[in-house]
C-alpha positions as CSV (number, residue, x, y, z in Angstrom):
1,M,20.7,26.7,50.1
2,T,18.9,25.9,53.5
3,E,16.3,23.4,54.5
4,A,13.0,25.0,53.5
5,T,11.1,27.1,55.9
6,R,7.5,26.7,55.3
7,R,6.0,29.8,53.6
8,S,2.3,30.5,53.6
9,P,0.8,29.2,50.3
10,G,0.8,32.1,47.7
11,T,3.8,34.0,49.2
12,P,6.1,35.1,46.5
13,C,9.3,33.3,47.2
14,W,11.7,33.6,44.2
15,V,11.8,35.7,40.9
16,S,13.5,34.5,37.6
17,L,14.4,35.8,34.1
18,M,14.8,33.9,30.7
19,V,16.9,36.0,28.3
20,H,18.8,35.5,25.1
21,G,22.1,37.3,26.1
22,L,23.1,35.9,29.6
23,D,26.6,37.5,29.7
24,A,25.0,40.9,28.8
25,T,22.3,40.6,31.2
26,K,24.6,39.8,33.8
27,E,26.6,43.0,33.1
28,F,23.2,45.0,33.2
29,Y,22.0,43.9,36.5
30,G,25.4,43.5,37.9
31,E,26.1,47.2,37.4
32,L,22.4,48.2,38.4
33,F,21.9,46.3,41.5
34,G,25.5,45.2,42.6
35,W,24.7,41.7,42.0
36,D,27.4,39.0,41.8
37,F,26.6,35.7,39.9
38,A,27.2,32.0,40.7
39,P,26.4,28.9,38.4
40,G,23.1,27.3,39.0
41,P,21.5,24.0,37.9
42,Q,22.1,23.4,34.4
43,Q,19.5,20.8,33.5
44,L,17.6,23.2,31.3
45,G,20.5,25.1,29.8
46,P,22.9,27.9,31.1
47,Y,21.7,29.2,34.3
48,V,22.9,31.5,37.1
49,R,21.9,32.7,40.6
50,A,22.1,36.3,41.3
51,L,23.8,37.0,44.5
52,L,23.9,40.1,46.9
53,D,26.7,39.9,49.8
54,G,26.6,36.1,49.1
55,R,22.9,35.7,49.3
56,E,20.7,34.7,46.8
57,V,18.0,37.2,45.2
58,A,17.0,36.0,41.8
59,G,17.7,33.4,38.9
60,I,18.7,34.1,35.4
61,R,18.4,31.5,32.7
62,Q,19.6,31.7,29.0
63,L,16.9,30.8,26.4
64,P,17.8,28.2,23.8
65,A,18.7,30.1,20.6
66,D,15.8,28.5,18.7
67,R,13.2,29.8,21.2
68,D,11.7,33.3,20.9
69,L,9.8,33.9,24.2
70,P,8.7,37.1,25.8
71,I,11.5,38.5,28.2
72,A,9.8,39.1,31.3
73,W,10.6,38.7,35.3
74,T,8.6,35.8,36.7
75,P,7.6,35.6,40.3
76,Y,7.2,32.1,42.0
77,L,4.4,31.5,44.6
78,A,5.1,29.0,47.4
79,S,3.1,25.9,47.8
80,D,2.7,23.1,50.0
81,D,2.0,20.6,47.0
82,A,2.9,21.8,43.6
83,D,1.0,18.8,41.9
84,E,-2.2,19.8,43.9
85,T,-1.8,23.7,43.0
86,A,-1.2,22.7,39.5
87,E,-4.5,20.9,39.4
88,S,-6.2,23.6,41.1
89,I,-4.9,26.1,38.5
90,H,-6.3,23.7,35.7
91,C,-9.4,23.5,37.3
92,S,-9.8,27.2,38.0
93,G,-9.4,28.3,34.6
94,G,-5.6,28.7,34.4
95,T,-3.1,27.1,32.1
96,V,-0.3,24.7,33.3
97,A,2.7,25.2,30.7
98,V,5.5,23.4,32.4
99,G,5.5,20.9,35.2
100,P,5.0,19.9,37.7
101,L,8.5,18.7,37.8
102,D,11.5,18.3,40.1
103,A,14.2,21.0,40.0
104,G,17.0,19.3,41.2
105,E,17.5,19.6,45.1
106,A,15.4,22.8,45.2
107,G,11.9,20.9,45.2
108,R,9.2,21.0,42.6
109,I,8.1,23.9,40.3
110,V,5.1,24.6,38.0
111,I,5.2,27.5,35.2
112,C,1.6,28.6,34.5
113,S,-0.6,31.4,33.9
114,D,-3.9,32.8,34.9
115,P,-7.1,33.0,33.1
116,T,-5.9,36.5,31.8
117,G,-2.7,35.4,30.7
118,G,-0.6,36.7,33.5
119,V,2.6,34.3,33.8
120,F,3.8,33.0,37.2
121,G,5.5,30.2,38.7
122,V,4.8,28.0,41.7
123,W,7.4,26.4,44.0
124,Q,7.3,23.5,46.4
125,A,10.5,24.0,48.1
126,A,12.6,21.3,49.6
127,V,15.1,23.9,50.1
128,C,15.2,27.7,50.2
129,P,17.8,30.4,49.2
130,D,19.7,32.1,51.7
131,T,18.1,35.5,51.0
132,P,19.3,38.9,52.1
133,A,17.1,40.9,54.6
134,A,13.6,42.3,53.4
135,G,14.1,45.8,51.9
136,T,17.7,45.5,51.1
137,P,18.6,47.6,48.1
138,G,18.9,45.3,45.3
139,T,16.3,42.7,46.4
140,P,12.8,42.0,45.3
141,V,10.4,43.7,47.7
142,W,6.7,43.3,45.9
143,N,5.0,41.7,43.0
144,E,1.9,43.0,41.4
145,L,-0.3,41.7,38.5
146,L,-1.2,44.4,35.9
147,T,-4.4,43.4,34.1
148,H,-7.6,44.9,32.4
149,D,-9.8,44.8,35.5
150,T,-9.3,42.7,38.8
151,E,-12.8,41.2,38.9
152,S,-12.0,38.8,36.1
153,V,-8.9,37.4,38.0
154,A,-8.9,37.9,41.7
155,K,-11.4,34.8,42.2
156,F,-8.9,32.8,40.6
157,Y,-5.9,33.7,42.9
158,G,-8.2,33.5,45.7
159,T,-9.6,30.1,45.0
160,V,-6.1,28.5,44.1
161,F,-3.7,29.8,46.9
162,G,-6.5,30.7,49.5
163,Y,-5.7,34.5,49.8
164,D,-7.8,36.9,51.8
165,L,-8.8,39.5,49.0
166,V,-8.8,43.2,50.2
167,R,-10.4,45.4,47.7
168,A,-9.5,49.3,47.6
169,E,-12.2,51.6,49.0
170,P,-15.1,52.0,46.7
171,G,-14.4,55.0,44.2
172,G,-10.5,54.4,44.6
173,S,-8.3,52.5,42.1
174,D,-9.2,49.0,41.0
175,L,-6.6,47.4,43.5
176,V,-6.8,44.1,45.2
177,T,-4.4,43.3,47.9
178,L,-3.6,39.5,48.4
179,R,-3.0,38.5,51.7
180,A,-1.5,35.3,53.1
181,G,-0.6,34.1,56.5
182,G,-2.0,37.5,58.0
183,R,0.0,39.7,55.7
184,P,-0.1,41.5,52.6
185,V,2.2,39.7,49.9
186,A,1.2,40.9,46.5
187,S,-1.4,42.9,44.6
188,L,-3.5,42.8,41.5
189,R,-4.2,46.2,39.8
190,G,-6.9,46.9,36.9
191,V,-5.5,49.4,34.7
192,G,-8.2,49.2,31.9
193,P,-7.2,50.5,28.5
194,A,-3.8,51.4,29.8
195,L,-3.0,47.7,29.7
196,P,-0.3,47.3,26.8
197,R,-1.8,45.7,24.0
198,D,1.8,43.8,23.2
199,R,2.1,42.5,26.6
200,G,-1.4,41.8,28.0
201,A,-1.7,40.9,31.8
202,H,1.4,40.3,33.3
203,W,3.2,40.2,36.8
204,M,5.6,43.3,37.6
205,T,8.4,42.7,40.1
206,W,9.5,45.4,42.1
207,F,13.2,45.8,43.2
208,E,14.1,48.0,46.2
209,V,16.9,50.7,45.5
210,A,18.5,53.3,47.6
211,D,17.8,56.3,45.1
212,P,15.1,55.6,42.2
213,D,16.4,58.7,40.3
214,A,20.1,57.5,40.1
215,S,19.0,54.0,39.5
216,A,16.8,55.3,36.5
217,A,19.6,57.3,35.1
218,K,21.9,54.3,35.8
219,A,19.6,51.9,33.7
220,E,19.7,54.2,30.5
221,E,23.3,54.5,30.8
222,L,23.6,50.6,30.5
223,G,21.4,50.4,27.6
224,G,17.9,50.2,29.3
225,R,14.8,52.4,28.9
226,V,12.9,54.4,31.5
227,L,9.1,54.0,30.6
228,E,7.8,55.9,33.7
229,P,10.1,58.6,35.2
230,P,10.6,58.5,38.9
231,H,7.7,59.8,40.9
232,A,6.0,60.0,44.3
233,D,3.8,57.2,45.1
234,P,1.9,55.9,48.3
235,A,4.2,53.0,48.3
236,G,7.4,55.4,47.9
237,R,9.3,57.0,45.3
238,R,9.4,54.6,42.1
239,A,10.0,54.3,38.6
240,T,9.1,51.7,35.8
241,V,12.3,50.7,33.5
242,A,13.2,48.0,31.0
243,D,16.3,46.3,30.6
244,P,18.3,46.1,27.3
245,E,16.3,43.0,26.3
246,G,12.8,44.7,27.1
247,A,12.1,43.0,30.7
248,V,10.1,45.5,32.6
249,F,10.3,46.1,36.3
250,T,9.8,48.6,38.9
251,I,12.5,50.4,41.0
252,V,11.3,51.8,44.4
253,R,12.7,53.4,47.5
254,S,10.0,52.1,49.6
255,A,8.0,54.5,52.0
256,G,9.7,54.7,55.3
257,R,13.2,54.1,54.0
């Protein structure tokens, strides 16, 4: 960990996963992304930090045996004041589920959801992880909210985090790019009836890989599932996969790599 470098509010700054089988999950992602693991804060139960070349990329926590929560990757968005952001979330129609609370030496965190049910975290960092260079294979490179339509939720994120909202050209896809500090940091995508009924609105984390076809095949070998086969996309070649516990994520070789 290093002293916090100020990130523009709303910038994705961390991703985490809560699972039932911590050891099996470590094996899956270790083989798929080349991650190593080190113990993290244990206040809320067994927790590890995923490392790539010694630098932190994600956190994985084991659920208590009596908790049956959806298994999903959760992005954390930066805040200068977690308490103030939590109040804004509440006043804007979102739900604050956990916090604000102190997360050891790391700062203050909140777990919450937007008005459509999309779950995300808020992190007011006191210290920041020493992360790999952006775009390194095995690192998160993008986060996108999949929802029924963006009209119902774009105002919420713009109000809470002060994003500039950039809509796709008229007649194109229902896509809103969120800009913070003058640069694109995440997106909202309306998929209408294609939104899975069993999941509802949800954030999707994209991880960079060198070869999406090989990584998708590897995920299947390790007990995961390919939900959307590798295909060309304006963002690069990508696929959607699920790990053995059902956490869904995107693997991508970004355009220009």
